[in-house]
C-alpha positions as CSV (number, residue, x, y, z in Angstrom):
1,X,137.1,71.5,130.5
2,X,137.8,69.2,133.3
3,X,134.2,68.2,133.6
4,X,133.6,67.9,130.0
5,X,136.9,65.6,129.9
6,X,135.7,63.4,132.8
7,X,131.9,63.1,131.0
8,X,130.5,64.9,133.8
9,X,128.9,67.9,131.7
10,X,125.3,68.3,131.6
11,X,124.1,69.5,128.4
12,X,120.9,70.9,127.7
13,X,119.3,70.6,124.0
14,X,117.0,73.5,123.2
15,X,114.6,72.3,120.4
16,X,113.9,68.7,120.0
17,X,113.3,68.2,116.3
18,X,115.3,66.6,113.5
19,X,118.2,68.2,114.7
20,X,118.0,68.6,118.4
21,X,116.8,64.9,119.2
22,X,119.4,63.2,117.1
23,X,121.9,65.3,118.9
24,X,120.6,64.8,122.3
25,X,120.7,61.0,121.9
26,X,124.5,61.1,120.6
27,X,125.5,62.9,123.8
28,X,123.2,60.6,126.2
29,X,125.2,57.5,124.1
30,X,128.1,58.9,125.0
31,X,127.7,59.0,128.6
32,X,126.6,62.6,129.5
33,X,123.7,63.7,131.3
34,X,121.1,65.3,129.0
35,X,118.4,67.5,129.1
36,X,115.7,68.3,126.3
37,X,113.8,71.5,126.2
38,X,110.9,72.0,123.9
39,X,107.8,74.6,123.9
40,X,105.6,71.5,122.5
41,X,104.1,69.7,125.2
42,X,103.4,66.6,123.0
43,X,106.9,66.0,122.4
44,X,107.9,66.3,126.0
45,X,105.3,64.1,127.1
46,X,106.8,61.4,124.3
47,X,110.7,61.9,125.3
48,X,109.5,61.3,128.9
49,X,107.7,58.5,128.1
50,X,110.5,56.8,126.2
51,X,109.1,57.5,122.7
52,X,110.5,58.7,119.6
53,X,109.0,60.7,117.1
54,X,111.7,61.0,114.6
55,X,112.6,58.1,112.6
56,X,115.9,58.3,112.6
57,X,116.1,58.0,116.4
58,X,115.1,54.7,117.7
59,X,113.0,54.5,120.9
60,X,115.6,53.0,122.9
61,X,118.2,55.4,122.4
62,X,115.9,57.7,124.4
63,X,115.1,55.4,127.2
64,X,117.6,56.4,130.4
65,X,119.4,58.8,128.2
66,X,117.2,61.8,128.1
67,X,114.8,63.8,129.8
68,X,112.7,66.7,128.5
69,X,110.7,69.9,130.1
70,X,109.4,73.1,128.5
71,X,110.9,74.8,131.6
72,X,114.0,76.5,130.9
73,X,114.9,76.7,134.6
74,X,116.7,73.4,134.4
75,X,119.6,75.3,132.8
76,X,120.9,76.5,135.9
77,X,122.3,72.7,136.6
78,X,123.6,72.5,132.9
79,X,127.3,73.2,131.8
80,X,126.6,73.2,128.0
81,X,123.3,74.5,126.0
82,X,122.9,73.9,122.5
83,X,120.1,75.9,120.3
84,X,118.4,73.5,117.4
85,X,115.4,75.6,116.9
86,X,113.7,76.2,113.4
87,X,114.9,79.2,111.4
88,X,112.5,79.2,108.8
89,X,111.4,82.3,106.4
90,X,107.9,84.1,106.4
91,X,105.6,84.4,103.5
92,X,107.8,87.7,102.0
93,X,111.0,85.3,102.4
94,X,112.4,87.2,105.2
95,X,114.2,85.3,107.7
96,X,112.2,84.4,111.0
97,X,114.6,84.5,113.7
98,X,111.9,84.6,116.5
99,X,112.6,81.2,117.6
100,X,116.5,81.8,118.1
101,X,115.6,85.1,119.9
102,X,113.2,83.3,122.0
103,X,115.6,80.4,123.1
104,X,118.3,83.0,123.8
105,X,116.1,84.9,125.8
106,X,115.0,81.8,127.8
107,X,119.0,81.1,128.3
108,X,119.6,84.5,129.5
109,X,117.3,84.3,132.1
110,X,119.3,81.6,133.9
111,X,122.9,82.1,132.4
112,X,125.7,81.5,134.9
113,X,129.6,81.8,134.6
114,X,131.2,78.7,133.1
115,X,128.2,77.7,130.8
116,X,128.9,77.0,127.1
117,X,126.1,78.3,124.6
118,X,126.4,76.8,121.0
119,X,123.9,77.8,118.2
120,X,123.1,75.2,115.7
121,X,120.1,76.8,113.9
122,X,121.2,77.8,109.9
123,X,121.1,81.4,109.8
124,X,122.9,84.3,108.2
125,X,126.5,85.4,109.2
126,X,126.4,87.6,111.9
127,X,123.6,86.1,113.8
128,X,125.4,84.4,116.5
129,X,127.3,87.9,117.3
130,X,124.6,90.5,116.5
131,X,121.4,88.6,117.7
132,X,122.6,86.0,120.2
133,X,125.6,87.6,121.9
134,X,123.7,91.1,123.0
135,X,120.8,89.2,124.4
136,X,123.3,86.6,126.6
137,X,125.3,89.6,127.7
138,X,122.3,91.5,128.9
139,X,122.7,90.3,132.5
140,X,126.3,91.5,132.9
141,X,128.1,88.5,132.0
142,X,130.2,88.9,129.2
143,X,131.1,85.9,126.6
144,X,134.7,84.8,126.1
145,X,135.3,85.6,129.8
146,X,132.4,84.4,132.0
147,X,130.6,82.1,129.6
148,X,131.6,80.8,126.3
149,X,129.5,81.2,122.9
150,X,130.0,79.4,119.5
151,X,128.2,78.5,116.5
152,X,128.2,75.2,115.1
153,X,125.7,74.1,112.3
154,X,123.7,71.3,112.1
155,X,124.3,68.7,109.2
156,X,121.4,66.5,109.2
157,X,119.9,64.6,106.8
158,X,116.8,62.8,107.1
159,X,116.7,59.4,106.3
160,X,120.5,58.9,105.9
161,X,121.5,56.1,108.0
162,X,125.0,56.0,107.0
163,X,125.7,59.8,108.0
164,X,124.7,60.6,111.5
165,X,125.3,63.2,114.4
166,X,128.4,60.4,115.5
167,X,130.3,60.8,112.2
168,X,129.2,63.3,110.2
169,X,132.1,66.3,110.0
170,X,131.2,68.9,111.8
171,X,132.4,72.5,111.9
172,X,132.6,75.1,114.9
173,X,133.6,78.7,115.6
174,X,133.9,80.1,118.7
175,X,133.7,84.0,119.5
176,X,137.3,83.7,120.8
177,X,139.7,80.8,120.7
178,X,138.9,79.6,124.3
179,X,135.3,79.3,123.2
180,X,136.3,77.0,120.4
181,X,138.7,75.0,122.1
182,X,135.8,74.3,124.6
183,X,133.1,73.6,122.0
184,X,135.7,71.4,120.0
185,X,136.4,69.2,123.1
186,X,132.8,68.9,124.0
187,X,131.4,68.0,120.5
188,X,134.6,65.3,120.1
189,X,132.8,63.5,122.7
190,X,130.4,62.3,120.6
191,X,132.2,62.9,117.0
192,X,136.1,63.1,116.7
193,X,136.0,64.7,113.2
194,X,135.2,68.2,114.4
195,X,137.0,71.4,112.1
196,X,137.5,74.6,114.1
197,X,137.1,77.8,112.4
198,X,138.3,81.2,112.9
199,X,134.8,82.9,114.2
200,X,131.1,82.4,114.3
201,X,130.6,84.1,110.8
202,X,133.0,81.7,109.3
203,X,130.9,78.6,110.3
204,X,127.5,80.2,109.5
205,X,128.6,81.0,106.1
206,X,130.3,77.5,105.5
207,X,126.7,76.1,106.4
208,X,125.1,78.4,103.6
209,X,127.8,77.8,101.2
210,X,127.1,74.0,101.6
211,X,123.4,74.6,100.5
212,X,124.1,77.2,97.8
213,X,126.1,74.8,96.0
214,X,123.5,72.4,95.9
215,X,120.6,75.1,95.2
216,X,122.6,76.5,92.2
217,X,123.5,72.9,90.8
218,X,119.6,71.8,91.3
219,X,118.7,74.7,89.5
220,X,120.8,74.2,86.7
221,X,120.2,70.5,86.1
222,X,116.4,71.9,86.3
223,X,116.8,74.2,83.6
224,X,118.5,71.7,81.3
225,X,115.7,69.3,81.9
226,X,113.2,71.9,80.5
227,X,115.6,72.3,77.5
228,X,115.7,68.5,77.1
229,X,112.2,68.3,76.7
230,X,112.2,71.0,73.8
231,X,115.2,69.1,72.1
232,X,113.4,65.8,72.6
233,X,116.3,64.4,74.7
234,X,116.2,62.3,77.9
235,X,118.1,64.2,80.5
236,X,118.0,61.3,82.9
237,X,120.1,59.4,80.3
238,X,122.5,62.5,79.7
239,X,123.0,62.6,83.4
240,X,123.9,59.0,83.7
241,X,126.4,59.7,80.7
242,X,128.2,62.6,82.2
243,X,128.3,60.5,85.7
244,X,131.0,58.3,83.7
245,X,133.7,61.1,84.3
246,X,136.0,60.2,87.1
247,X,136.6,63.9,87.9
248,X,135.1,67.1,87.8
249,X,131.3,66.2,87.6
250,X,128.8,65.8,90.3
251,X,125.4,64.3,89.4
252,X,122.2,66.4,90.2
253,X,119.1,65.8,89.4
254,X,115.7,67.4,88.3
255,X,112.4,67.0,89.8
256,X,109.1,68.9,90.8
257,X,110.8,71.3,92.9
258,X,113.1,71.6,96.3
259,X,111.9,71.2,99.7
260,X,112.8,70.7,103.1
261,X,114.3,72.8,106.0
262,X,117.6,73.7,103.9
263,X,117.6,74.1,100.3
264,X,114.7,76.3,99.8
265,X,115.3,78.4,102.9
266,X,119.1,78.9,103.6
267,X,120.0,80.5,100.5
268,X,117.4,83.1,101.0
269,X,118.9,84.1,104.6
270,X,122.3,85.0,102.5
271,X,120.4,87.2,99.9
272,X,118.4,89.0,102.7
273,X,121.9,89.6,104.4
274,X,123.6,90.8,101.3
275,X,121.1,93.5,100.5
276,X,122.3,95.4,103.9
277,X,125.6,95.5,101.9
278,X,124.0,96.9,98.6
279,X,124.8,93.2,97.0
280,X,122.7,91.5,94.8
281,X,123.4,87.6,95.0
282,X,122.3,87.3,91.4
283,X,123.3,83.6,91.1
284,X,121.2,82.9,94.2
285,X,118.1,84.6,92.9
286,X,118.4,83.2,89.6
287,X,118.7,79.6,91.1
288,X,115.5,80.2,93.4
289,X,113.9,81.3,90.2
290,X,114.7,78.4,88.4
291,X,113.6,75.9,91.0
292,X,110.7,77.9,92.0
293,X,109.2,77.2,88.4
294,X,109.4,73.6,88.8
295,X,106.1,72.7,90.4
296,X,104.2,75.3,88.0
297,X,106.1,73.1,84.9
298,X,105.0,70.1,86.8
299,X,101.4,71.3,86.3
300,X,101.9,72.1,82.9
301,X,103.2,68.7,81.9
302,X,100.1,67.2,83.6
303,X,97.7,69.8,81.8
304,X,99.6,68.8,78.3
305,X,99.5,65.3,79.0
306,X,95.4,65.3,79.5
307,X,94.9,67.4,76.7
308,X,96.5,64.7,74.6
309,X,94.2,62.7,76.0
310,X,91.4,65.0,75.1
311,X,90.5,66.1,78.9
312,X,91.2,69.0,80.6
313,X,92.6,69.8,83.8
314,X,89.0,71.4,85.5
315,X,87.3,68.5,87.1
316,X,90.0,65.7,86.4
317,X,91.0,63.1,89.2
318,X,94.7,63.6,89.9
319,X,96.4,61.2,92.3
320,X,99.8,62.7,93.7
321,X,102.4,60.1,95.0
322,X,104.5,61.5,97.8
323,X,104.3,64.4,100.2
324,X,107.3,64.4,101.8
325,X,110.1,66.6,100.5
326,X,112.2,64.0,100.0
327,X,111.8,60.0,99.7
328,X,111.6,57.7,102.7
329,X,110.9,60.5,105.4
330,X,108.0,61.9,107.1
331,X,108.9,65.2,106.8
332,X,106.8,67.7,104.6
333,X,108.4,71.0,105.4
334,X,108.3,73.3,102.0
335,X,107.5,70.0,100.2
336,X,107.2,70.7,96.3
337,X,104.0,68.8,96.6
338,X,102.1,71.3,98.4
339,X,102.7,73.8,95.6
340,X,101.4,71.5,93.0
341,X,98.6,70.6,95.1
342,X,97.8,74.1,95.5
343,X,98.1,74.8,92.0
344,X,96.0,72.1,90.9
345,X,93.1,73.0,93.6
346,X,93.1,76.5,92.5
347,X,92.3,75.3,88.9
348,X,89.4,72.8,90.3
349,X,91.2,69.4,89.9
350,X,90.0,66.7,92.1
351,X,93.1,66.0,94.0
352,X,94.0,63.2,96.0
353,X,97.4,61.9,97.4
354,X,99.4,58.8,98.6
355,X,102.3,58.7,101.0
356,X,103.1,56.1,103.4
357,X,105.1,58.5,105.6
358,X,102.6,61.1,105.6
359,X,99.1,60.2,106.8
360,X,97.5,63.6,106.8
361,X,98.5,66.8,104.6
362,X,97.1,70.4,105.4
363,X,96.9,73.1,103.0
364,X,96.3,76.7,104.6
365,X,95.0,79.6,102.8
366,X,97.8,81.0,100.9
367,X,98.7,83.5,98.4
368,X,98.2,80.2,95.4
369,X,95.0,79.0,96.9
370,X,92.6,80.6,99.4
371,X,90.9,77.6,100.6
372,X,91.4,75.3,103.8
373,X,91.9,71.6,102.8
374,X,92.9,68.7,105.2
375,X,93.9,65.7,103.0
376,X,94.4,62.4,104.1
377,X,96.4,59.8,102.2
378,X,94.5,57.2,100.4
379,X,95.0,53.5,100.0
380,X,97.0,52.8,96.9
381,X,95.0,49.9,95.2
382,X,94.5,49.0,91.7
383,X,90.8,50.5,91.8
384,X,92.0,53.7,92.7
385,X,94.5,53.9,90.0
386,X,92.1,52.8,87.4
387,X,89.6,55.6,88.5
388,X,92.3,58.5,87.9
389,X,92.6,60.6,84.8
390,X,96.5,61.0,85.8
391,X,98.4,59.7,88.3
392,X,101.9,62.0,89.1
393,X,104.8,60.6,90.9
394,X,106.4,63.6,92.8
395,X,108.5,61.6,95.3
396,X,110.4,58.2,94.8
397,X,109.2,56.4,98.0
398,X,110.6,52.9,98.3
399,X,107.8,49.9,98.3
400,X,106.1,51.5,95.9
401,X,105.0,48.8,92.7
402,X,105.6,51.3,90.0
403,X,105.3,48.3,87.5
404,X,101.6,47.8,88.8
405,X,101.1,51.7,89.0
406,X,101.9,52.0,85.2
407,X,99.9,48.9,84.4
408,X,96.9,50.0,86.3
409,X,96.9,53.7,85.6
410,X,95.9,55.4,82.4
411,X,98.2,58.2,82.4
412,X,101.3,58.6,84.6
413,X,103.4,62.0,84.9
414,X,106.8,61.1,86.3
415,X,108.8,64.0,87.8
416,X,111.1,61.9,89.5
417,X,112.4,59.1,86.9
418,X,110.7,56.4,88.9
419,X,109.4,54.6,85.7
420,X,112.1,54.6,83.3
421,X,112.8,51.0,81.7
422,X,109.3,49.7,82.9
423,X,107.3,47.7,80.4
424,X,104.4,50.0,78.9
425,X,105.9,53.3,80.1
426,X,106.8,54.6,76.8
427,X,103.1,54.4,75.9
428,X,101.2,56.1,79.1
429,X,104.1,57.9,80.8
430,X,105.2,61.3,80.4
431,X,108.8,62.1,82.2
432,X,110.1,65.3,83.3
433,X,113.2,66.2,81.6
434,X,112.4,63.7,78.7
435,X,111.4,65.3,75.2
436,X,107.7,64.3,74.4
437,X,105.9,64.2,70.8
438,X,103.3,66.2,72.2
439,X,101.5,69.6,71.6
440,X,103.5,72.7,72.2
441,X,103.3,74.3,75.9
442,X,100.7,76.7,75.8
443,X,102.9,80.1,75.9
444,X,105.7,78.1,77.4
445,X,105.5,80.2,79.9
446,X,102.6,78.8,82.7
447,X,105.3,79.1,85.7
448,X,105.3,82.8,85.2
449,X,101.5,83.3,85.2
450,X,99.7,85.1,87.8
451,X,97.2,83.0,89.4
452,X,94.3,84.7,88.1
453,X,95.5,84.1,84.6
454,X,96.3,80.3,85.0
455,X,92.7,79.1,83.9
456,X,93.0,81.0,81.0
457,X,96.5,79.7,80.3
458,X,95.2,76.0,80.1
């Protein structure tokens, strides 16, 4: 505590990605010595050369503030260690804790008394105590007595310049009250808004609740968007009207699916954990079903729109706008575009894409598409737009001239309401969530058709 108060603590951050790198630079700006650890030698070299690969972190924040290595031996010189590694799920939607386990094992080899270890990776309640704690105590040191252990969930919103590590309120729960007190004191050096809770499990659950709240409400609005199409309503206008209520309502918006490192992943962690208690998380599972159907529905909108022009999907030229999982970032993890793209490729569509933030997009063999494709972002010029049978807007990146796009393209499917109110849009644009006087959808259930039947459905 004395070293923390005097800003003499040395902080290590394991995992220098979208969570770890902003945290590391924040501690550096607060005057603490920071050492980053990452398994990727390219990231290590870039950090040591003073270059940032995360748009939210300027390179000048790295110079003289952070050094990096892949060697866990540096932990012997550190007072606090933050674990910020990925926590994905596998192809069967089972939590993959291998990165967390690997980081904990690396720490355990060099753990010494009077060190603080804080897990930040999003995971199910109990991970800190059931997975990380036994590994760290394997060498004989006891948490809460010899060293200190806590969980503090990351709250990173890529591309958000207003809410950063320095001002986003933090939650932290320690294994013991002393563990909590030490973690709070250290985090206060970069952020005055730190909220302590009674245990690591509470902190772990709070993170899942935040994202499940969004997951369920996005699913609700996605379902209502499909109903709006059938009843010839405009869900975007409905949302705008409902948003005028000053209390009791928060707007959520439909789209081609959910993506990123949180919304598609975190609820699955809790559903998986709940099964150990013979408990079914019905709302979470239904929300997942509703959100997972949206890429299929987007493909169905494309198919129906082409059919109105007496064209079919097979052999059609389709340009997808946006590969990132949200606007104006360079992160394509779990992007809905990937599912839309694989569904189209599986139906023999000639697919191209444009994204100013994602220059290269790789499709690996999966359950939806057996091929291996590496696509590069194309130049968005008038000739390209005119050549397409359909242009599909999946991400609303700023800097795109949507008026020109509508003018040049012969057909546009807009899944994110980017063309609302544009001249000429009513004649050639099909918007997700807006009732269209089109032919009825085939079986009204393409999203549930096995891949072997998709061509037959079209």
